[in-house]
mmCIF file of the N, C-alpha and C atoms, coordinates in Angstrom:
data_MODEL
# 
_entry.id   MODEL 
# 
loop_
_atom_site.group_PDB 
_atom_site.id 
_atom_site.type_symbol 
_atom_site.label_atom_id 
_atom_site.label_alt_id 
_atom_site.label_comp_id 
_atom_site.label_asym_id 
_atom_site.label_entity_id 
_atom_site.label_seq_id 
_atom_site.pdbx_PDB_ins_code 
_atom_site.Cartn_x 
_atom_site.Cartn_y 
_atom_site.Cartn_z 
_atom_site.occupancy 
_atom_site.B_iso_or_equiv 
_atom_site.pdbx_formal_charge 
_atom_site.auth_seq_id 
_atom_site.auth_comp_id 
_atom_site.auth_asym_id 
_atom_site.auth_atom_id 
_atom_site.pdbx_PDB_model_num 
ATOM 1   N N  . UNK A 1 1  ? 105.958 98.843  123.618 1.00 0.00 ? 1  UNK A N  1 
ATOM 2   C CA . UNK A 1 1  ? 105.375 99.218  122.337 1.00 0.00 ? 1  UNK A CA 1 
ATOM 3   C C  . UNK A 1 1  ? 104.172 98.342  122.024 1.00 0.00 ? 1  UNK A C  1 
ATOM 4   N N  . UNK A 1 2  ? 103.359 98.168  122.953 1.00 0.00 ? 2  UNK A N  1 
ATOM 5   C CA . UNK A 1 2  ? 102.184 97.339  122.768 1.00 0.00 ? 2  UNK A CA 1 
ATOM 6   C C  . UNK A 1 2  ? 101.248 97.953  121.728 1.00 0.00 ? 2  UNK A C  1 
ATOM 7   N N  . UNK A 1 3  ? 100.849 97.124  120.746 1.00 0.00 ? 3  UNK A N  1 
ATOM 8   C CA . UNK A 1 3  ? 99.897  97.571  119.749 1.00 0.00 ? 3  UNK A CA 1 
ATOM 9   C C  . UNK A 1 3  ? 100.486 98.378  118.603 1.00 0.00 ? 3  UNK A C  1 
ATOM 10  N N  . UNK A 1 4  ? 101.792 98.559  118.576 1.00 0.00 ? 4  UNK A N  1 
ATOM 11  C CA . UNK A 1 4  ? 102.407 99.331  117.493 1.00 0.00 ? 4  UNK A CA 1 
ATOM 12  C C  . UNK A 1 4  ? 102.995 98.384  116.457 1.00 0.00 ? 4  UNK A C  1 
ATOM 13  N N  . UNK A 1 5  ? 102.945 98.808  115.231 1.00 0.00 ? 5  UNK A N  1 
ATOM 14  C CA . UNK A 1 5  ? 103.466 98.031  114.123 1.00 0.00 ? 5  UNK A CA 1 
ATOM 15  C C  . UNK A 1 5  ? 104.728 98.724  113.637 1.00 0.00 ? 5  UNK A C  1 
ATOM 16  N N  . UNK A 1 6  ? 105.889 98.272  114.122 1.00 0.00 ? 6  UNK A N  1 
ATOM 17  C CA . UNK A 1 6  ? 107.139 98.955  113.799 1.00 0.00 ? 6  UNK A CA 1 
ATOM 18  C C  . UNK A 1 6  ? 108.271 97.956  113.642 1.00 0.00 ? 6  UNK A C  1 
ATOM 19  N N  . UNK A 1 7  ? 109.237 98.323  112.833 1.00 0.00 ? 7  UNK A N  1 
ATOM 20  C CA . UNK A 1 7  ? 110.488 97.589  112.673 1.00 0.00 ? 7  UNK A CA 1 
ATOM 21  C C  . UNK A 1 7  ? 111.604 98.615  112.743 1.00 0.00 ? 7  UNK A C  1 
ATOM 22  N N  . UNK A 1 8  ? 112.793 98.185  113.111 1.00 0.00 ? 8  UNK A N  1 
ATOM 23  C CA . UNK A 1 8  ? 113.934 99.081  113.218 1.00 0.00 ? 8  UNK A CA 1 
ATOM 24  C C  . UNK A 1 8  ? 115.067 98.535  112.371 1.00 0.00 ? 8  UNK A C  1 
ATOM 25  N N  . UNK A 1 9  ? 115.509 99.332  111.401 1.00 0.00 ? 9  UNK A N  1 
ATOM 26  C CA . UNK A 1 9  ? 116.655 98.979  110.573 1.00 0.00 ? 9  UNK A CA 1 
ATOM 27  C C  . UNK A 1 9  ? 117.782 99.947  110.903 1.00 0.00 ? 9  UNK A C  1 
ATOM 28  N N  . UNK A 1 10 ? 118.987 99.441  111.044 1.00 0.00 ? 10 UNK A N  1 
ATOM 29  C CA . UNK A 1 10 ? 120.143 100.289 111.332 1.00 0.00 ? 10 UNK A CA 1 
ATOM 30  C C  . UNK A 1 10 ? 121.075 100.299 110.127 1.00 0.00 ? 10 UNK A C  1 
ATOM 31  N N  . UNK A 1 11 ? 121.823 101.377 109.984 1.00 0.00 ? 11 UNK A N  1 
ATOM 32  C CA . UNK A 1 11 ? 122.785 101.479 108.895 1.00 0.00 ? 11 UNK A CA 1 
ATOM 33  C C  . UNK A 1 11 ? 122.152 101.749 107.546 1.00 0.00 ? 11 UNK A C  1 
ATOM 34  N N  . UNK A 1 12 ? 121.041 102.454 107.534 1.00 0.00 ? 12 UNK A N  1 
ATOM 35  C CA . UNK A 1 12 ? 120.343 102.720 106.276 1.00 0.00 ? 12 UNK A CA 1 
ATOM 36  C C  . UNK A 1 12 ? 121.129 103.697 105.416 1.00 0.00 ? 12 UNK A C  1 
ATOM 37  N N  . UNK A 1 13 ? 120.893 103.627 104.110 1.00 0.00 ? 13 UNK A N  1 
ATOM 38  C CA . UNK A 1 13 ? 121.519 104.551 103.181 1.00 0.00 ? 13 UNK A CA 1 
ATOM 39  C C  . UNK A 1 13 ? 120.433 105.270 102.372 1.00 0.00 ? 13 UNK A C  1 
ATOM 40  N N  . UNK A 1 14 ? 120.831 106.225 101.568 1.00 0.00 ? 14 UNK A N  1 
ATOM 41  C CA . UNK A 1 14 ? 119.869 107.058 100.844 1.00 0.00 ? 14 UNK A CA 1 
ATOM 42  C C  . UNK A 1 14 ? 118.920 106.256 99.952  1.00 0.00 ? 14 UNK A C  1 
ATOM 43  N N  . UNK A 1 15 ? 119.395 105.270 99.172  1.00 0.00 ? 15 UNK A N  1 
ATOM 44  C CA . UNK A 1 15 ? 118.440 104.491 98.377  1.00 0.00 ? 15 UNK A CA 1 
ATOM 45  C C  . UNK A 1 15 ? 117.384 103.785 99.229  1.00 0.00 ? 15 UNK A C  1 
ATOM 46  N N  . UNK A 1 16 ? 117.770 103.335 100.407 1.00 0.00 ? 16 UNK A N  1 
ATOM 47  C CA . UNK A 1 16 ? 116.803 102.677 101.291 1.00 0.00 ? 16 UNK A CA 1 
ATOM 48  C C  . UNK A 1 16 ? 115.749 103.663 101.772 1.00 0.00 ? 16 UNK A C  1 
ATOM 49  N N  . UNK A 1 17 ? 116.168 104.855 102.144 1.00 0.00 ? 17 UNK A N  1 
ATOM 50  C CA . UNK A 1 17 ? 115.234 105.868 102.639 1.00 0.00 ? 17 UNK A CA 1 
ATOM 51  C C  . UNK A 1 17 ? 114.268 106.292 101.537 1.00 0.00 ? 17 UNK A C  1 
ATOM 52  N N  . UNK A 1 18 ? 114.806 106.526 100.336 1.00 0.00 ? 18 UNK A N  1 
ATOM 53  C CA . UNK A 1 18 ? 113.958 106.940 99.216  1.00 0.00 ? 18 UNK A CA 1 
ATOM 54  C C  . UNK A 1 18 ? 112.926 105.864 98.891  1.00 0.00 ? 18 UNK A C  1 
ATOM 55  N N  . UNK A 1 19 ? 113.348 104.620 98.842  1.00 0.00 ? 19 UNK A N  1 
ATOM 56  C CA . UNK A 1 19 ? 112.416 103.542 98.537  1.00 0.00 ? 19 UNK A CA 1 
ATOM 57  C C  . UNK A 1 19 ? 111.406 103.327 99.646  1.00 0.00 ? 19 UNK A C  1 
ATOM 58  N N  . UNK A 1 20 ? 111.794 103.542 100.879 1.00 0.00 ? 20 UNK A N  1 
ATOM 59  C CA . UNK A 1 20 ? 110.845 103.413 101.989 1.00 0.00 ? 20 UNK A CA 1 
ATOM 60  C C  . UNK A 1 20 ? 109.709 104.407 101.823 1.00 0.00 ? 20 UNK A C  1 
ATOM 61  N N  . UNK A 1 21 ? 110.037 105.602 101.365 1.00 0.00 ? 21 UNK A N  1 
ATOM 62  C CA . UNK A 1 21 ? 109.013 106.630 101.183 1.00 0.00 ? 21 UNK A CA 1 
ATOM 63  C C  . UNK A 1 21 ? 108.060 106.281 100.045 1.00 0.00 ? 21 UNK A C  1 
ATOM 64  N N  . UNK A 1 22 ? 108.580 105.704 98.963  1.00 0.00 ? 22 UNK A N  1 
ATOM 65  C CA . UNK A 1 22 ? 107.764 105.464 97.782  1.00 0.00 ? 22 UNK A CA 1 
ATOM 66  C C  . UNK A 1 22 ? 107.107 104.088 97.739  1.00 0.00 ? 22 UNK A C  1 
ATOM 67  N N  . UNK A 1 23 ? 107.665 103.097 98.426  1.00 0.00 ? 23 UNK A N  1 
ATOM 68  C CA . UNK A 1 23 ? 107.149 101.736 98.318  1.00 0.00 ? 23 UNK A CA 1 
ATOM 69  C C  . UNK A 1 23 ? 106.327 101.294 99.519  1.00 0.00 ? 23 UNK A C  1 
ATOM 70  N N  . UNK A 1 24 ? 106.117 102.158 100.479 1.00 0.00 ? 24 UNK A N  1 
ATOM 71  C CA . UNK A 1 24 ? 105.439 101.712 101.698 1.00 0.00 ? 24 UNK A CA 1 
ATOM 72  C C  . UNK A 1 24 ? 103.957 101.452 101.502 1.00 0.00 ? 24 UNK A C  1 
ATOM 73  N N  . UNK A 1 25 ? 103.347 102.049 100.501 1.00 0.00 ? 25 UNK A N  1 
ATOM 74  C CA . UNK A 1 25 ? 101.932 101.796 100.225 1.00 0.00 ? 25 UNK A CA 1 
ATOM 75  C C  . UNK A 1 25 ? 101.795 100.511 99.417  1.00 0.00 ? 25 UNK A C  1 
ATOM 76  N N  . UNK A 1 26 ? 100.875 99.676  99.815  1.00 0.00 ? 26 UNK A N  1 
ATOM 77  C CA . UNK A 1 26 ? 100.589 98.470  99.049  1.00 0.00 ? 26 UNK A CA 1 
ATOM 78  C C  . UNK A 1 26 ? 101.403 97.248  99.441  1.00 0.00 ? 26 UNK A C  1 
ATOM 79  N N  . UNK A 1 27 ? 102.315 97.382  100.401 1.00 0.00 ? 27 UNK A N  1 
ATOM 80  C CA . UNK A 1 27 ? 103.063 96.219  100.876 1.00 0.00 ? 27 UNK A CA 1 
ATOM 81  C C  . UNK A 1 27 ? 102.970 96.158  102.396 1.00 0.00 ? 27 UNK A C  1 
ATOM 82  N N  . UNK A 1 28 ? 103.109 94.967  102.916 1.00 0.00 ? 28 UNK A N  1 
ATOM 83  C CA . UNK A 1 28 ? 103.096 94.816  104.375 1.00 0.00 ? 28 UNK A CA 1 
ATOM 84  C C  . UNK A 1 28 ? 104.417 95.321  104.947 1.00 0.00 ? 28 UNK A C  1 
ATOM 85  N N  . UNK A 1 29 ? 104.441 95.509  106.233 1.00 0.00 ? 29 UNK A N  1 
ATOM 86  C CA . UNK A 1 29 ? 105.663 95.959  106.892 1.00 0.00 ? 29 UNK A CA 1 
ATOM 87  C C  . UNK A 1 29 ? 106.785 94.945  106.695 1.00 0.00 ? 29 UNK A C  1 
ATOM 88  N N  . UNK A 1 30 ? 106.468 93.667  106.811 1.00 0.00 ? 30 UNK A N  1 
ATOM 89  C CA . UNK A 1 30 ? 107.479 92.618  106.616 1.00 0.00 ? 30 UNK A CA 1 
ATOM 90  C C  . UNK A 1 30 ? 108.034 92.645  105.193 1.00 0.00 ? 30 UNK A C  1 
ATOM 91  N N  . UNK A 1 31 ? 107.151 92.845  104.205 1.00 0.00 ? 31 UNK A N  1 
ATOM 92  C CA . UNK A 1 31 ? 107.597 92.934  102.813 1.00 0.00 ? 31 UNK A CA 1 
ATOM 93  C C  . UNK A 1 31 ? 108.472 94.159  102.599 1.00 0.00 ? 31 UNK A C  1 
ATOM 94  N N  . UNK A 1 32 ? 108.095 95.280  103.197 1.00 0.00 ? 32 UNK A N  1 
ATOM 95  C CA . UNK A 1 32 ? 108.879 96.502  103.064 1.00 0.00 ? 32 UNK A CA 1 
ATOM 96  C C  . UNK A 1 32 ? 110.270 96.319  103.657 1.00 0.00 ? 32 UNK A C  1 
ATOM 97  N N  . UNK A 1 33 ? 110.354 95.676  104.804 1.00 0.00 ? 33 UNK A N  1 
ATOM 98  C CA . UNK A 1 33 ? 111.662 95.412  105.420 1.00 0.00 ? 33 UNK A CA 1 
ATOM 99  C C  . UNK A 1 33 ? 112.515 94.565  104.482 1.00 0.00 ? 33 UNK A C  1 
ATOM 100 N N  . UNK A 1 34 ? 111.947 93.514  103.897 1.00 0.00 ? 34 UNK A N  1 
ATOM 101 C CA . UNK A 1 34 ? 112.696 92.671  102.960 1.00 0.00 ? 34 UNK A CA 1 
ATOM 102 C C  . UNK A 1 34 ? 113.174 93.467  101.753 1.00 0.00 ? 34 UNK A C  1 
ATOM 103 N N  . UNK A 1 35 ? 112.304 94.305  101.194 1.00 0.00 ? 35 UNK A N  1 
ATOM 104 C CA . UNK A 1 35 ? 112.662 95.139  100.045 1.00 0.00 ? 35 UNK A CA 1 
ATOM 105 C C  . UNK A 1 35 ? 113.813 96.067  100.403 1.00 0.00 ? 35 UNK A C  1 
ATOM 106 N N  . UNK A 1 36 ? 113.701 96.729  101.543 1.00 0.00 ? 36 UNK A N  1 
ATOM 107 C CA . UNK A 1 36 ? 114.730 97.683  101.951 1.00 0.00 ? 36 UNK A CA 1 
ATOM 108 C C  . UNK A 1 36 ? 116.057 96.994  102.251 1.00 0.00 ? 36 UNK A C  1 
ATOM 109 N N  . UNK A 1 37 ? 116.021 95.816  102.835 1.00 0.00 ? 37 UNK A N  1 
ATOM 110 C CA . UNK A 1 37 ? 117.257 95.079  103.098 1.00 0.00 ? 37 UNK A CA 1 
ATOM 111 C C  . UNK A 1 37 ? 117.947 94.696  101.793 1.00 0.00 ? 37 UNK A C  1 
ATOM 112 N N  . UNK A 1 38 ? 117.177 94.280  100.787 1.00 0.00 ? 38 UNK A N  1 
ATOM 113 C CA . UNK A 1 38 ? 117.754 93.954  99.479  1.00 0.00 ? 38 UNK A CA 1 
ATOM 114 C C  . UNK A 1 38 ? 118.364 95.190  98.829  1.00 0.00 ? 38 UNK A C  1 
ATOM 115 N N  . UNK A 1 39 ? 117.648 96.300  98.881  1.00 0.00 ? 39 UNK A N  1 
ATOM 116 C CA . UNK A 1 39 ? 118.147 97.548  98.299  1.00 0.00 ? 39 UNK A CA 1 
ATOM 117 C C  . UNK A 1 39 ? 119.428 97.986  98.995  1.00 0.00 ? 39 UNK A C  1 
ATOM 118 N N  . UNK A 1 40 ? 119.445 97.901  100.304 1.00 0.00 ? 40 UNK A N  1 
ATOM 119 C CA . UNK A 1 40 ? 120.635 98.284  101.055 1.00 0.00 ? 40 UNK A CA 1 
ATOM 120 C C  . UNK A 1 40 ? 121.838 97.438  100.686 1.00 0.00 ? 40 UNK A C  1 
ATOM 121 N N  . UNK A 1 41 ? 121.627 96.141  100.541 1.00 0.00 ? 41 UNK A N  1 
ATOM 122 C CA . UNK A 1 41 ? 122.730 95.236  100.207 1.00 0.00 ? 41 UNK A CA 1 
ATOM 123 C C  . UNK A 1 41 ? 123.259 95.479  98.801  1.00 0.00 ? 41 UNK A C  1 
ATOM 124 N N  . UNK A 1 42 ? 122.377 95.782  97.859  1.00 0.00 ? 42 UNK A N  1 
ATOM 125 C CA . UNK A 1 42 ? 122.818 95.962  96.474  1.00 0.00 ? 42 UNK A CA 1 
ATOM 126 C C  . UNK A 1 42 ? 123.296 97.373  96.175  1.00 0.00 ? 42 UNK A C  1 
ATOM 127 N N  . UNK A 1 43 ? 122.950 98.344  97.006  1.00 0.00 ? 43 UNK A N  1 
ATOM 128 C CA . UNK A 1 43 ? 123.338 99.723  96.706  1.00 0.00 ? 43 UNK A CA 1 
ATOM 129 C C  . UNK A 1 43 ? 124.710 100.093 97.248  1.00 0.00 ? 43 UNK A C  1 
ATOM 130 N N  . UNK A 1 44 ? 125.287 99.270  98.108  1.00 0.00 ? 44 UNK A N  1 
ATOM 131 C CA . UNK A 1 44 ? 126.631 99.539  98.611  1.00 0.00 ? 44 UNK A CA 1 
ATOM 132 C C  . UNK A 1 44 ? 127.625 98.992  97.593  1.00 0.00 ? 44 UNK A C  1 
ATOM 133 N N  . UNK A 1 45 ? 128.445 99.868  97.059  1.00 0.00 ? 45 UNK A N  1 
ATOM 134 C CA . UNK A 1 45 ? 129.385 99.503  96.008  1.00 0.00 ? 45 UNK A CA 1 
ATOM 135 C C  . UNK A 1 45 ? 130.800 99.919  96.381  1.00 0.00 ? 45 UNK A C  1 
ATOM 136 N N  . UNK A 1 46 ? 131.774 99.149  95.939  1.00 0.00 ? 46 UNK A N  1 
ATOM 137 C CA . UNK A 1 46 ? 133.173 99.536  96.040  1.00 0.00 ? 46 UNK A CA 1 
ATOM 138 C C  . UNK A 1 46 ? 133.481 100.343 94.783  1.00 0.00 ? 46 UNK A C  1 
ATOM 139 N N  . UNK A 1 47 ? 133.580 101.651 94.913  1.00 0.00 ? 47 UNK A N  1 
ATOM 140 C CA . UNK A 1 47 ? 133.722 102.511 93.740  1.00 0.00 ? 47 UNK A CA 1 
ATOM 141 C C  . UNK A 1 47 ? 135.058 102.315 93.029  1.00 0.00 ? 47 UNK A C  1 
ATOM 142 N N  . UNK A 1 48 ? 136.107 101.909 93.743  1.00 0.00 ? 48 UNK A N  1 
ATOM 143 C CA . UNK A 1 48 ? 137.380 101.624 93.077  1.00 0.00 ? 48 UNK A CA 1 
ATOM 144 C C  . UNK A 1 48 ? 137.182 100.486 92.073  1.00 0.00 ? 48 UNK A C  1 
ATOM 145 N N  . UNK A 1 49 ? 136.497 99.435  92.485  1.00 0.00 ? 49 UNK A N  1 
ATOM 146 C CA . UNK A 1 49 ? 136.226 98.303  91.608  1.00 0.00 ? 49 UNK A CA 1 
ATOM 147 C C  . UNK A 1 49 ? 135.306 98.704  90.465  1.00 0.00 ? 49 UNK A C  1 
ATOM 148 N N  . UNK A 1 50 ? 134.262 99.457  90.761  1.00 0.00 ? 50 UNK A N  1 
ATOM 149 C CA . UNK A 1 50 ? 133.314 99.885  89.725  1.00 0.00 ? 50 UNK A CA 1 
ATOM 150 C C  . UNK A 1 50 ? 133.987 100.761 88.674  1.00 0.00 ? 50 UNK A C  1 
ATOM 151 N N  . UNK A 1 51 ? 134.811 101.711 89.115  1.00 0.00 ? 51 UNK A N  1 
ATOM 152 C CA . UNK A 1 51 ? 135.499 102.598 88.174  1.00 0.00 ? 51 UNK A CA 1 
ATOM 153 C C  . UNK A 1 51 ? 136.543 101.844 87.360  1.00 0.00 ? 51 UNK A C  1 
ATOM 154 N N  . UNK A 1 52 ? 137.256 100.924 87.978  1.00 0.00 ? 52 UNK A N  1 
ATOM 155 C CA . UNK A 1 52 ? 138.238 100.125 87.244  1.00 0.00 ? 52 UNK A CA 1 
ATOM 156 C C  . UNK A 1 52 ? 137.550 99.295  86.166  1.00 0.00 ? 52 UNK A C  1 
ATOM 157 N N  . UNK A 1 53 ? 136.415 98.708  86.486  1.00 0.00 ? 53 UNK A N  1 
ATOM 158 C CA . UNK A 1 53 ? 135.664 97.922  85.504  1.00 0.00 ? 53 UNK A CA 1 
ATOM 159 C C  . UNK A 1 53 ? 135.159 98.810  84.374  1.00 0.00 ? 53 UNK A C  1 
ATOM 160 N N  . UNK A 1 54 ? 134.720 100.013 84.699  1.00 0.00 ? 54 UNK A N  1 
ATOM 161 C CA . UNK A 1 54 ? 134.241 100.945 83.672  1.00 0.00 ? 54 UNK A CA 1 
ATOM 162 C C  . UNK A 1 54 ? 135.379 101.358 82.751  1.00 0.00 ? 54 UNK A C  1 
ATOM 163 N N  . UNK A 1 55 ? 136.571 101.548 83.293  1.00 0.00 ? 55 UNK A N  1 
ATOM 164 C CA . UNK A 1 55 ? 137.723 101.916 82.468  1.00 0.00 ? 55 UNK A CA 1 
ATOM 165 C C  . UNK A 1 55 ? 138.112 100.786 81.532  1.00 0.00 ? 55 UNK A C  1 
ATOM 166 N N  . UNK A 1 56 ? 138.035 99.550  81.980  1.00 0.00 ? 56 UNK A N  1 
ATOM 167 C CA . UNK A 1 56 ? 138.343 98.401  81.134  1.00 0.00 ? 56 UNK A CA 1 
ATOM 168 C C  . UNK A 1 56 ? 137.355 98.330  79.983  1.00 0.00 ? 56 UNK A C  1 
ATOM 169 N N  . UNK A 1 57 ? 136.082 98.494  80.257  1.00 0.00 ? 57 UNK A N  1 
ATOM 170 C CA . UNK A 1 57 ? 135.057 98.476  79.214  1.00 0.00 ? 57 UNK A CA 1 
ATOM 171 C C  . UNK A 1 57 ? 135.270 99.629  78.252  1.00 0.00 ? 57 UNK A C  1 
ATOM 172 N N  . UNK A 1 58 ? 135.565 100.830 78.775  1.00 0.00 ? 58 UNK A N  1 
ATOM 173 C CA . UNK A 1 58 ? 135.772 102.005 77.937  1.00 0.00 ? 58 UNK A CA 1 
ATOM 174 C C  . UNK A 1 58 ? 136.985 101.822 77.036  1.00 0.00 ? 58 UNK A C  1 
ATOM 175 N N  . UNK A 1 59 ? 138.067 101.274 77.542  1.00 0.00 ? 59 UNK A N  1 
ATOM 176 C CA . UNK A 1 59 ? 139.270 101.058 76.741  1.00 0.00 ? 59 UNK A CA 1 
ATOM 177 C C  . UNK A 1 59 ? 139.045 100.012 75.666  1.00 0.00 ? 59 UNK A C  1 
ATOM 178 N N  . UNK A 1 60 ? 138.270 98.996  75.931  1.00 0.00 ? 60 UNK A N  1 
ATOM 179 C CA . UNK A 1 60 ? 138.011 97.974  74.922  1.00 0.00 ? 60 UNK A CA 1 
ATOM 180 C C  . UNK A 1 60 ? 137.143 98.531  73.794  1.00 0.00 ? 60 UNK A C  1 
ATOM 181 N N  . UNK A 1 61 ? 136.334 99.530  74.066  1.00 0.00 ? 61 UNK A N  1 
ATOM 182 C CA . UNK A 1 61 ? 135.516 100.160 73.028  1.00 0.00 ? 61 UNK A CA 1 
ATOM 183 C C  . UNK A 1 61 ? 136.360 100.995 72.077  1.00 0.00 ? 61 UNK A C  1 
ATOM 184 N N  . UNK A 1 62 ? 137.510 101.481 72.534  1.00 0.00 ? 62 UNK A N  1 
ATOM 185 C CA . UNK A 1 62 ? 138.348 102.368 71.730  1.00 0.00 ? 62 UNK A CA 1 
ATOM 186 C C  . UNK A 1 62 ? 139.383 101.631 70.898  1.00 0.00 ? 62 UNK A C  1 
ATOM 187 N N  . UNK A 1 63 ? 139.540 100.330 71.066  1.00 0.00 ? 63 UNK A N  1 
ATOM 188 C CA . UNK A 1 63 ? 140.541 99.589  70.313  1.00 0.00 ? 63 UNK A CA 1 
ATOM 189 C C  . UNK A 1 63 ? 140.099 99.435  68.869  1.00 0.00 ? 63 UNK A C  1 
ATOM 190 N N  . UNK A 1 64 ? 141.079 99.547  67.960  1.00 0.00 ? 64 UNK A N  1 
ATOM 191 C CA . UNK A 1 64 ? 140.767 99.461  66.538  1.00 0.00 ? 64 UNK A CA 1 
ATOM 192 C C  . UNK A 1 64 ? 140.839 98.035  66.016  1.00 0.00 ? 64 UNK A C  1 
ATOM 193 N N  . UNK A 1 65 ? 141.263 97.098  66.852  1.00 0.00 ? 65 UNK A N  1 
ATOM 194 C CA . UNK A 1 65 ? 141.334 95.711  66.418  1.00 0.00 ? 65 UNK A CA 1 
ATOM 195 C C  . UNK A 1 65 ? 142.632 95.369  65.727  1.00 0.00 ? 65 UNK A C  1 
ATOM 196 N N  . UNK A 1 66 ? 143.599 96.249  65.750  1.00 0.00 ? 66 UNK A N  1 
ATOM 197 C CA . UNK A 1 66 ? 144.893 95.979  65.113  1.00 0.00 ? 66 UNK A CA 1 
ATOM 198 C C  . UNK A 1 66 ? 145.841 95.296  66.038  1.00 0.00 ? 66 UNK A C  1 
# 
């Protein structure tokens, strides 16, 4: 790959792909890789934990304080 400017990321998810399309202008390839790696790490969620936390918050909003 002489003379080509490329990086390879494996295990990408939809938020990473969407951001790659929209953020590639105005940043270097190295910066884009860093951005996408951060997005990938923060976009993977344990939905059981997220939903349980949302239910706790929702239940605390419904308490009358008695």
